[in-house]
C-alpha positions in Angstrom: 1.9 38.3 10.7 4.3 35.3 10.3 4.1 35.3 6.4 5.3 38.9 6.2 8.1 38.2 8.6 9.2 35.3 6.4 9.2 37.5 3.3 11.4 40.0 5.1 13.6 37.1 6.2 13.7 35.8 2.6 14.8 39.3 1.4 17.6 39.7 4.0 18.9 36.1 3.8 19.2 36.5 -0.2 20.7 39.8 0.5 23.3 38.7 3.0 24.4 35.8 0.7 24.5 38.0 -2.4 26.5 40.8 -0.7 29.4 38.3 -0.4 29.7 37.9 -4.2 27.8 40.7 -5.8 27.6 44.5 -5.8 25.3 46.1 -3.3 22.8 47.2 -6.2 22.8 43.7 -7.8 22.4 42.1 -4.2 19.4 44.3 -3.6 17.8 43.5 -7.0 18.3 39.8 -6.4 16.8 39.8 -3.0 13.8 42.1 -4.0 13.0 39.8 -7.0 13.1 36.7 -5.0 11.0 38.3 -2.2 8.4 39.4 -4.8 8.3 36.0 -6.4 7.5 34.5 -3.0 5.0 37.2 -2.3 3.2 36.8 -5.6 3.0 33.1 -5.6 3.0 31.8 -2.1 -0.1 31.8 0.2 1.1 30.0 3.2 3.9 28.2 4.8 4.5 24.9 7.0 7.6 24.7 8.8 8.6 21.1 9.9 11.0 20.7 13.0 12.4 17.8 14.9 13.5 18.1 18.4 16.4 16.5 20.6 19.0 17.1 17.8 22.5 18.1 18.2 22.7 21.7 19.3 22.0 23.8 16.2 23.5 27.0 17.2 26.0 27.6 20.1 24.6 31.3 20.5 21.2 30.2 21.7 19.4 31.8 23.5 19.3 34.6 20.9 19.8 38.3 21.8 17.1 40.8 21.4 16.3 41.3 17.7 17.8 44.4 16.3 17.7 45.8 12.8 21.1 47.6 13.3 23.5 47.1 10.5 26.1 45.4 12.8 23.6 42.6 13.7 22.6 42.0 10.2 24.9 38.9 9.8 24.1 37.6 13.2 20.4 37.3 12.3 20.6 36.4 8.5 23.8 34.6 7.9 23.6 30.9 7.2 24.4 28.6 10.2 26.4 25.5 9.7 24.6 22.2 9.2 24.5 20.1 12.4 23.7 16.5 11.3 22.0 14.0 13.5 24.7 12.2 15.8 22.6 9.0 17.0 20.6 6.5 15.4 17.5 7.9 17.2 18.2 11.4 15.9 18.7 10.2 12.4 15.3 8.1 12.6 13.4 11.2 13.9 14.9 13.4 11.2 14.0 10.7 8.5 10.4 10.5 9.8 10.0 14.3 9.6 11.4 14.4 6.0 8.9 11.5 5.2 6.0 13.6 6.9 7.2 16.5 4.5 6.9 14.2 1.4 3.3 13.1 2.5 2.2 16.8 3.1 3.4 17.6 -0.3 1.4 14.9 -1.7 -1.8 15.8 0.2 -1.3 19.5 -0.9 -0.8 18.5 -4.6 -3.8 16.2 -4.4 -5.9 19.2 -3.5 -4.8 20.9 -6.6 -2.4 23.5 -4.8 1.2 23.9 -5.6 4.0 23.3 -3.0 7.7 23.4 -2.7 9.9 22.0 0.0 12.7 24.5 0.8 15.9 23.8 2.6 19.2 25.8 2.6 19.9 29.2 4.0 16.3 30.2 4.7 15.8 27.5 7.3 19.4 27.7 8.6 19.5 31.4 10.0 18.7 32.8 13.4 15.9 34.9 12.2 13.8 32.0 10.9 14.6 29.9 14.1 13.6 32.9 16.4 10.4 33.5 14.3 9.1 29.9 14.8 10.4 29.5 18.2 13.0 26.9 18.0 14.9 25.7 20.9 18.7 25.1 20.6 18.1 21.3 19.9 15.4 21.8 17.3 16.4 21.2 13.7 14.2 22.8 11.0 13.8 20.0 8.4 12.0 22.0 5.8 9.8 24.9 4.9 6.9 24.0 2.8 5.7 26.8 0.7 2.0 26.4 -0.5 0.4 28.4 -3.3 -1.9 28.4 -6.3 -0.3 26.6 -9.4 0.8 29.0 -12.1 -0.3 26.4 -14.8 -3.0 23.9 -14.6 -1.7 20.5 -13.6 -1.7 18.0 -16.6 -4.4 15.7 -16.6 -4.1 12.2 -15.3 -3.0 9.7 -18.0 -5.5 7.2 -19.1 -5.7 3.8 -17.5 -3.9 1.0 -19.2 -5.2 -2.4 -19.9 -3.3 -5.6 -20.3 -3.3 -7.1 -23.9 -1.4 -10.3 -23.2 2.0 -9.4 -21.9 1.8 -5.9 -23.1 0.2 -2.8 -21.6 -1.7 -0.6 -24.0 -3.1 3.0 -23.4 -6.9 3.3 -23.5 
């Protein structure tokens, strides 16, 4: 199941990053904490990609997945950002970003919570392989969807004009 695989990627990406600056035990604890937070709060994901971007990874096509220790960094280390190079690529990337904002607004209007994630999680080979990215596909964002932990605050009362001043009803 893709959600379970994303949780495993979350754990391993966090572990990979933390091993560079923390002890092994601390790195495992941080990765476990993040993965459990995602598992407890996130019910689904949407991945937004845009194609015809600059080559995102020079080692595409990927080798066969392996859980061997020597392949850990290959699959879970953060790939460098490859920015759009042409006006068309930039417009496509901007359009994908705008679509994410609209998706977030729609999700929130249905009283679900959502978060737009970028960074290491979307810039590793394991995520790209899971969703089937081509070498010129850029992942713009990972939208995580779940139930809100707190009830959203109620809408403010409408205001009415009183001359040149707005007053709360």
